N, CA, C and O atoms as a MOPAC input file, in Angstrom:
PM7 MOZYME 1SCF
protein

 N      4.55800 1     3.51900 1   -10.09200 1
 C      5.54700 1     2.50100 1    -9.83100 1
 C      6.79100 1     2.70900 1   -10.69700 1
 O      7.91400 1     2.57300 1   -10.21100 1
 N      6.59700 1     3.03400 1   -11.96100 1
 C      7.74200 1     3.22700 1   -12.84800 1
 C      8.62100 1     4.36000 1   -12.35700 1
 O      9.84700 1     4.25400 1   -12.36500 1
 N      7.99500 1     5.44200 1   -11.93000 1
 C      8.75600 1     6.60700 1   -11.48700 1
 C      9.53700 1     6.28400 1   -10.22000 1
 O     10.70900 1     6.64300 1   -10.10500 1
 N      8.90700 1     5.61900 1    -9.28600 1
 C      9.58900 1     5.29500 1    -8.02700 1
 C     10.68800 1     4.26800 1    -8.21000 1
 O     11.62100 1     4.20600 1    -7.40900 1
 N     10.58900 1     3.46500 1    -9.24800 1
 C     11.63300 1     2.47300 1    -9.49900 1
 C     12.82200 1     3.08800 1   -10.22400 1
 O     13.83900 1     2.42700 1   -10.43700 1
 N     12.68900 1     4.36300 1   -10.60500 1
 C     13.79700 1     5.05500 1   -11.25600 1
 C     13.69300 1     5.11700 1   -12.76400 1
 O     14.56800 1     5.68200 1   -13.42000 1
 N     12.64800 1     4.55100 1   -13.32300 1
 C     12.47900 1     4.55300 1   -14.78100 1
 C     11.68000 1     5.79100 1   -15.18600 1
 O     10.50600 1     5.69500 1   -15.54200 1
 N     12.32900 1     6.94800 1   -15.13000 1
 C     11.64400 1     8.21000 1   -15.38000 1
 C     11.10500 1     8.32400 1   -16.79100 1
 O     10.00100 1     8.83100 1   -16.99100 1
 N     11.85800 1     7.86600 1   -17.76600 1
 C     11.38200 1     7.99400 1   -19.14600 1
 C     10.12300 1     7.16300 1   -19.36600 1
 O      9.20100 1     7.61500 1   -20.04600 1
 N     10.06900 1     5.97200 1   -18.81100 1
 C      8.87400 1     5.13400 1   -18.94800 1
 C      7.70100 1     5.75500 1   -18.19300 1
 O      6.56000 1     5.68000 1   -18.64800 1
 N      7.97800 1     6.36600 1   -17.04700 1
 C      6.91700 1     7.01500 1   -16.27200 1
 C      6.33700 1     8.19600 1   -17.03400 1
 O      5.11900 1     8.37300 1   -17.06900 1
 N      7.19200 1     9.00300 1   -17.64200 1
 C      6.70700 1    10.13900 1   -18.42900 1
 C      5.92700 1     9.66700 1   -19.65300 1
 O      4.92300 1    10.27300 1   -20.02700 1
 N      6.38400 1     8.60200 1   -20.26400 1
 C      5.65000 1     8.04400 1   -21.40400 1
 C      4.27600 1     7.55800 1   -20.96100 1
 O      3.29200 1     7.74200 1   -21.67700 1
 N      4.20300 1     6.94200 1   -19.79500 1
 C      2.91900 1     6.47900 1   -19.26400 1
 C      2.00700 1     7.66400 1   -18.97600 1
 O      0.80600 1     7.60600 1   -19.24300 1
 N      2.56900 1     8.73100 1   -18.43600 1
 C      1.77000 1     9.92800 1   -18.14600 1
 C      1.18700 1    10.51300 1   -19.42000 1
 O      0.06400 1    11.01800 1   -19.41700 1
 N      1.93200 1    10.45000 1   -20.49300 1
 C      1.44400 1    11.00000 1   -21.75300 1
 C      0.36800 1    10.12200 1   -22.38300 1
 O     -0.43900 1    10.60200 1   -23.17900 1
 N      0.35400 1     8.84900 1   -22.03300 1
 C     -0.68000 1     7.95000 1   -22.55800 1
 C     -1.97700 1     8.03300 1   -21.76400 1
 O     -3.02200 1     7.59300 1   -22.24400 1
 N     -1.92600 1     8.58500 1   -20.56700 1
 C     -3.11200 1     8.63200 1   -19.71200 1
 C     -4.28700 1     9.35200 1   -20.37300 1
 O     -5.41400 1     8.87400 1   -20.24400 1
 N     -4.09100 1    10.47900 1   -21.07500 1
 C     -5.25900 1    11.12300 1   -21.70100 1
 C     -6.03400 1    10.20700 1   -22.63800 1
 O     -7.23000 1    10.40800 1   -22.84700 1
 N     -5.37500 1     9.21400 1   -23.20000 1
 C     -6.05700 1     8.26500 1   -24.06000 1
 C     -7.12300 1     7.49200 1   -23.29000 1
 O     -8.07700 1     6.98300 1   -23.87800 1
 N     -6.95300 1     7.40800 1   -21.96700 1
 C     -7.88900 1     6.65600 1   -21.14100 1
 C     -9.06800 1     7.51200 1   -20.69300 1
 O     -9.97500 1     7.01700 1   -20.02300 1
 N     -9.06100 1     8.78900 1   -21.05600 1
 C    -10.09400 1     9.71000 1   -20.57700 1
 C    -11.50500 1     9.24900 1   -20.92000 1
 O    -12.41300 1     9.36800 1   -20.09700 1
 N    -11.69200 1     8.73400 1   -22.09900 1
 C    -13.01700 1     8.28300 1   -22.49800 1
 C    -13.46100 1     7.01100 1   -21.77800 1
 O    -14.63900 1     6.65600 1   -21.80600 1
 N    -12.52800 1     6.33700 1   -21.14400 1
 C    -12.86000 1     5.08600 1   -20.46900 1
 C    -13.45700 1     5.30800 1   -19.08700 1
 O    -13.86800 1     4.35200 1   -18.42900 1
 N    -13.50900 1     6.56800 1   -18.63700 1
 C    -14.02700 1     6.85300 1   -17.30700 1
 C    -12.95400 1     6.79100 1   -16.23600 1
 O    -13.24700 1     6.94900 1   -15.05000 1
 N    -11.72900 1     6.56600 1   -16.63800 1
 C    -10.62600 1     6.51800 1   -15.67400 1
 C    -10.40600 1     7.90500 1   -15.07000 1
 O    -10.68700 1     8.92100 1   -15.70400 1
 N     -9.91200 1     7.93100 1   -13.86800 1
 C     -9.61300 1     9.19100 1   -13.19500 1
 C     -8.26800 1     9.71300 1   -13.69800 1
 O     -7.23500 1     9.54500 1   -13.04900 1
 N     -8.30700 1    10.33600 1   -14.84200 1
 C     -7.11800 1    10.76000 1   -15.57500 1
 C     -6.22600 1    11.68500 1   -14.75500 1
 O     -5.02000 1    11.45900 1   -14.65800 1
 N     -6.80300 1    12.71200 1   -14.17300 1
 C     -6.00400 1    13.69500 1   -13.44000 1
 C     -5.35500 1    13.06500 1   -12.20500 1
 O     -4.18800 1    13.32300 1   -11.91200 1
 N     -6.09800 1    12.25800 1   -11.50100 1
 C     -5.56400 1    11.57000 1   -10.32200 1
 C     -4.39600 1    10.67200 1   -10.71400 1
 O     -3.37700 1    10.63800 1   -10.02600 1
 N     -4.54300 1     9.95400 1   -11.80700 1
 C     -3.47300 1     9.06200 1   -12.25300 1
 C     -2.23200 1     9.83500 1   -12.67000 1
 O     -1.11100 1     9.39300 1   -12.42100 1
 N     -2.42700 1    10.99800 1   -13.30700 1
 C     -1.27200 1    11.82300 1   -13.65200 1
 C     -0.59900 1    12.34500 1   -12.38500 1
 O      0.62800 1    12.42700 1   -12.32500 1
 N     -1.38600 1    12.69400 1   -11.38400 1
 C     -0.81600 1    13.14800 1   -10.12000 1
 C      0.05200 1    12.05300 1    -9.50100 1
 O      1.10400 1    12.34200 1    -8.93100 1
 N     -0.38000 1    10.80700 1    -9.61200 1
 C      0.41300 1     9.68800 1    -9.10300 1
 C      1.77500 1     9.61900 1    -9.79700 1
 O      2.80300 1     9.42900 1    -9.14600 1
 N      1.77000 1     9.77300 1   -11.09900 1
 C      3.02200 1     9.70100 1   -11.86300 1
 C      3.96600 1    10.81500 1   -11.43900 1
 O      5.14000 1    10.56400 1   -11.16700 1
 N      3.46300 1    12.04700 1   -11.38000 1
 C      4.34100 1    13.16500 1   -11.04700 1
 C      4.79900 1    13.13100 1    -9.59600 1
 O      5.87900 1    13.62800 1    -9.27600 1
 N      3.98800 1    12.55100 1    -8.71600 1
 C      4.44000 1    12.35900 1    -7.33900 1
 C      5.61400 1    11.39600 1    -7.31500 1
 O      6.61500 1    11.63900 1    -6.64000 1
 N      5.48900 1    10.30900 1    -8.04900 1
 C      6.57100 1     9.32800 1    -8.13300 1
 C      7.84300 1     9.91100 1    -8.72000 1
 O      8.94500 1     9.50200 1    -8.35400 1
 N      7.69500 1    10.85900 1    -9.62300 1
 C      8.86000 1    11.51700 1   -10.22900 1
 C      9.46100 1    12.57900 1    -9.31300 1
 O     10.53200 1    13.11700 1    -9.59300 1
 N      8.77000 1    12.87400 1    -8.22500 1
 C      9.26100 1    13.89500 1    -7.29700 1
 C      8.91200 1    15.30900 1    -7.73400 1
 O      9.45600 1    16.27100 1    -7.19100 1
 N      8.02100 1    15.45400 1    -8.69800 1
 C      7.60000 1    16.76000 1    -9.19200 1
 C      6.33500 1    17.17300 1    -8.45300 1
 O      5.21900 1    16.98500 1    -8.93600 1
 N      6.53900 1    17.74300 1    -7.26600 1
 C      5.42200 1    18.08800 1    -6.38600 1
 C      4.48200 1    19.11700 1    -7.01600 1
 O      3.26300 1    19.01400 1    -6.88000 1
 N      5.04600 1    20.09800 1    -7.69800 1
 C      4.20900 1    21.13900 1    -8.29400 1
 C      3.24500 1    20.55400 1    -9.32300 1
 O      2.05000 1    20.85100 1    -9.30800 1
 N      3.77400 1    19.72500 1   -10.21300 1
 C      2.90400 1    19.10100 1   -11.22200 1
 C      1.90600 1    18.14500 1   -10.57100 1
 O      0.75900 1    18.05000 1   -11.00700 1
 N      2.33900 1    17.44500 1    -9.53600 1
 C      1.43100 1    16.54000 1    -8.82800 1
 C      0.25200 1    17.31600 1    -8.25400 1
 O     -0.89500 1    16.88400 1    -8.37000 1
 N      0.53100 1    18.45800 1    -7.63600 1
 C     -0.56100 1    19.25400 1    -7.07800 1
 C     -1.44700 1    19.84900 1    -8.16300 1
 O     -2.65800 1    19.96300 1    -7.97700 1
 N     -0.86400 1    20.22800 1    -9.28700 1
 C     -1.68600 1    20.72100 1   -10.39900 1
 C     -2.71800 1    19.66700 1   -10.79800 1
 O     -3.89300 1    19.97200 1   -10.99900 1
 N     -2.25200 1    18.41500 1   -10.91000 1
 C     -3.16000 1    17.34400 1   -11.33700 1
 C     -4.13100 1    16.94300 1   -10.23800 1
 O     -5.27600 1    16.59300 1   -10.52800 1
 N     -3.69400 1    16.98700 1    -8.97200 1
 C     -4.63900 1    16.70400 1    -7.88700 1
 C     -5.73700 1    17.76000 1    -7.84300 1
 O     -6.90900 1    17.44100 1    -7.64500 1
 N     -5.34900 1    19.02000 1    -8.02900 1
 C     -6.34400 1    20.09000 1    -8.05500 1
 C     -7.33100 1    19.89400 1    -9.20300 1
 O     -8.53500 1    20.09000 1    -9.03700 1
 N     -6.81100 1    19.50600 1   -10.37000 1
 C     -7.69000 1    19.24400 1   -11.51100 1
 C     -8.61500 1    18.05900 1   -11.23300 1
 O     -9.77600 1    18.05300 1   -11.64300 1
 N     -8.08800 1    17.07100 1   -10.54000 1
 C     -8.89200 1    15.91100 1   -10.17200 1
 C    -10.06300 1    16.34200 1    -9.28900 1
 O    -11.18400 1    15.85700 1    -9.44200 1
 N     -9.78300 1    17.26200 1    -8.36300 1
 C    -10.84300 1    17.77000 1    -7.48400 1
 C    -11.86200 1    18.58500 1    -8.28000 1
 O    -13.06800 1    18.44400 1    -8.07800 1
 N    -11.38000 1    19.43500 1    -9.18100 1
 C    -12.27700 1    20.25600 1   -10.00400 1
 C    -13.19100 1    19.37200 1   -10.85100 1
 O    -14.38000 1    19.65200 1   -11.00100 1
 N    -12.62200 1    18.31500 1   -11.39400 1
 C    -13.40100 1    17.39900 1   -12.25000 1
 C    -14.24000 1    16.41500 1   -11.43600 1
 O    -15.01500 1    15.63300 1   -11.98600 1
 N    -14.06900 1    16.47200 1   -10.12300 1
 C    -14.79400 1    15.58100 1    -9.20600 1
 C    -14.55500 1    14.10900 1    -9.51100 1
 O    -15.47400 1    13.29000 1    -9.51300 1
 N    -13.30100 1    13.80600 1    -9.76700 1
 C    -12.93800 1    12.40300 1    -9.97700 1
 C    -13.08800 1    11.65300 1    -8.65200 1
 O    -12.70500 1    12.16000 1    -7.59700 1
 N    -13.62600 1    10.48700 1    -8.71500 1
 C    -13.91600 1     9.71700 1    -7.50500 1
 C    -12.66800 1     9.39900 1    -6.68300 1
 O    -12.71400 1     9.42800 1    -5.45300 1
 N    -11.58000 1     9.10500 1    -7.33700 1
 C    -10.36300 1     8.67900 1    -6.63200 1
 C     -9.74600 1     9.75200 1    -5.75800 1
 O     -9.04000 1     9.43100 1    -4.80200 1
 N     -9.99300 1    11.01600 1    -6.05700 1
 C     -9.31400 1    12.08600 1    -5.32800 1
 C     -9.61800 1    12.04800 1    -3.82500 1
 O     -8.80800 1    12.51600 1    -3.02500 1
 N    -10.75200 1    11.50700 1    -3.43900 1
 C    -11.07100 1    11.45000 1    -2.01000 1
 C    -10.15200 1    10.47800 1    -1.26200 1
 O    -10.09900 1    10.49600 1    -0.03200 1
 N     -9.43600 1     9.64000 1    -1.99400 1
 C     -8.51900 1     8.69300 1    -1.36400 1
 C     -7.09100 1     9.22300 1    -1.25900 1
 O     -6.21300 1     8.53900 1    -0.73400 1
 N     -6.85700 1    10.42300 1    -1.75000 1
 C     -5.50800 1    10.98500 1    -1.72400 1
 C     -4.95700 1    11.05800 1    -0.30500 1
 O     -3.75200 1    10.91500 1    -0.10100 1
 N     -5.81700 1    11.27700 1     0.66100 1
 C     -5.37200 1    11.38500 1     2.05400 1
 C     -4.87300 1    10.08500 1     2.65200 1
 O     -4.16800 1    10.10400 1     3.66100 1
 N     -5.22100 1     8.96300 1     2.05600 1
 C     -4.77700 1     7.67100 1     2.57400 1
 C     -3.95500 1     6.87800 1     1.56700 1
 O     -3.38200 1     5.84300 1     1.90800 1
 N     -3.89600 1     7.35500 1     0.33900 1
 C     -3.12500 1     6.66600 1    -0.69500 1
 C     -1.63500 1     6.77300 1    -0.33400 1
 O     -1.10800 1     7.88000 1    -0.22700 1
 N     -0.95900 1     5.64200 1    -0.14700 1
 C      0.45300 1     5.70100 1     0.25600 1
 C      1.35700 1     6.40400 1    -0.75100 1
 O      2.42300 1     6.88900 1    -0.37200 1
 N      0.96900 1     6.47400 1    -2.00600 1
 C      1.79400 1     7.14400 1    -3.00400 1
 C      1.86100 1     8.65300 1    -2.77800 1
 O      2.79200 1     9.30500 1    -3.25100 1
 N      0.89000 1     9.21300 1    -2.06400 1
 C      0.88100 1    10.65200 1    -1.81000 1
 C      1.42300 1    11.01800 1    -0.42800 1
 O      1.32500 1    12.17000 1    -0.00600 1
 N      1.98500 1    10.05600 1     0.26400 1
 C      2.48200 1    10.31900 1     1.61600 1
 C      3.48400 1    11.46900 1     1.65000 1
 O      3.47600 1    12.26600 1     2.58800 1
 N      4.34100 1    11.56500 1     0.64700 1
 C      5.34800 1    12.62900 1     0.60800 1
 C      4.72700 1    14.01300 1     0.45000 1
 O      5.37700 1    15.01500 1     0.75200 1
 N      3.49600 1    14.08500 1    -0.01100 1
 C      2.83800 1    15.37500 1    -0.23000 1
 C      2.04800 1    15.86100 1     0.98100 1
 O      1.70000 1    17.03900 1     1.05300 1
 N      1.76800 1    14.99800 1     1.90700 1
 C      0.84500 1    15.33600 1     2.99400 1
 C      1.34200 1    16.43400 1     3.92100 1
 O      0.52400 1    17.09300 1     4.56300 1
 N      2.63200 1    16.65700 1     4.01800 1
 C      3.15300 1    17.72400 1     4.86300 1
 C      3.12000 1    19.08800 1     4.19100 1
 O      3.38500 1    20.10200 1     4.83500 1
 N      2.80200 1    19.12300 1     2.92500 1
 C      2.77000 1    20.36700 1     2.15200 1
 C      1.45400 1    21.10000 1     2.43400 1
 O      0.39500 1    20.47300 1     2.45300 1
 N      1.50900 1    22.41400 1     2.65200 1
 C      0.27200 1    23.17000 1     2.91400 1
 C     -0.76200 1    23.04600 1     1.79500 1
 O     -1.95900 1    23.17900 1     2.04700 1
 N     -0.32200 1    22.79700 1     0.58200 1
 C     -1.26500 1    22.62500 1    -0.53000 1
 C     -2.12400 1    21.38300 1    -0.33600 1
 O     -3.26900 1    21.33800 1    -0.78600 1
 N     -1.57000 1    20.37200 1     0.33600 1
 C     -2.34400 1    19.15900 1     0.57600 1
 C     -3.45900 1    19.44500 1     1.57700 1
 O     -4.58300 1    18.96800 1     1.42100 1
 N     -3.14100 1    20.22500 1     2.60100 1
 C     -4.16500 1    20.60800 1     3.58400 1
 C     -5.27100 1    21.41200 1     2.90600 1
 O     -6.45000 1    21.22500 1     3.20500 1
 N     -4.89200 1    22.30400 1     1.99700 1
 C     -5.88800 1    23.10400 1     1.27700 1
 C     -6.77100 1    22.21600 1     0.39600 1
 O     -7.98300 1    22.41300 1     0.31500 1
 N     -6.14400 1    21.23700 1    -0.26000 1
 C     -6.90300 1    20.29800 1    -1.09100 1
 C     -7.88800 1    19.51300 1    -0.23900 1
 O     -9.06000 1    19.38500 1    -0.59200 1
 N     -7.41300 1    18.99300 1     0.87500 1
 C     -8.28000 1    18.21900 1     1.77400 1
 C     -9.45400 1    19.06100 1     2.26000 1
 O    -10.58900 1    18.58800 1     2.32800 1
 N     -9.16600 1    20.31100 1     2.59600 1
 C    -10.23100 1    21.19300 1     3.06600 1
 C    -11.24300 1    21.45800 1     1.95000 1
 O    -12.44900 1    21.46900 1     2.19500 1
 N    -10.75400 1    21.67100 1     0.72500 1
 C    -11.67400 1    21.93500 1    -0.38700 1
 C    -12.57000 1    20.73600 1    -0.68600 1
 O    -13.68300 1    20.88700 1    -1.19000 1
 N    -12.06800 1    19.54800 1    -0.36900 1
 C    -12.84600 1    18.32200 1    -0.58600 1
 C    -13.72800 1    17.97900 1     0.60700 1
 O    -14.52000 1    17.03800 1     0.55200 1
 N    -13.58800 1    18.74700 1     1.69000 1
 C    -14.34200 1    18.46500 1     2.90400 1
 C    -13.81900 1    17.27700 1     3.66900 1
 O    -14.56900 1    16.61400 1     4.38600 1
 N    -12.52600 1    16.99700 1     3.52200 1
 C    -11.92800 1    15.82200 1     4.16300 1
 C    -11.08200 1    16.15000 1     5.38300 1
 O    -10.50400 1    15.24700 1     5.98900 1
 N    -11.00000 1    17.40300 1     5.74900 1
 C    -10.12500 1    17.76900 1     6.88000 1
 C    -10.74700 1    17.51000 1     8.21300 1
 O    -10.12700 1    17.76900 1     9.24400 1

């Protein structure tokens, strides 16, 4: 939300705080992917989505319907991610 509202510095600060939540069971990589998608950094977003899949974070299966990732769905990397998750 911060990134899409134009507050890039706050969004980056939030992304840097996400690792602190790792011990809480939060889907850290998926959440970082959300931040970088909002910032328009598709490459970093895909890096974190891929890591989310590798770590088998539960939230990654919702990437195909999560409205925050709509801008990524036309990218061939998204199709590859969906296929790797068995969601295609």
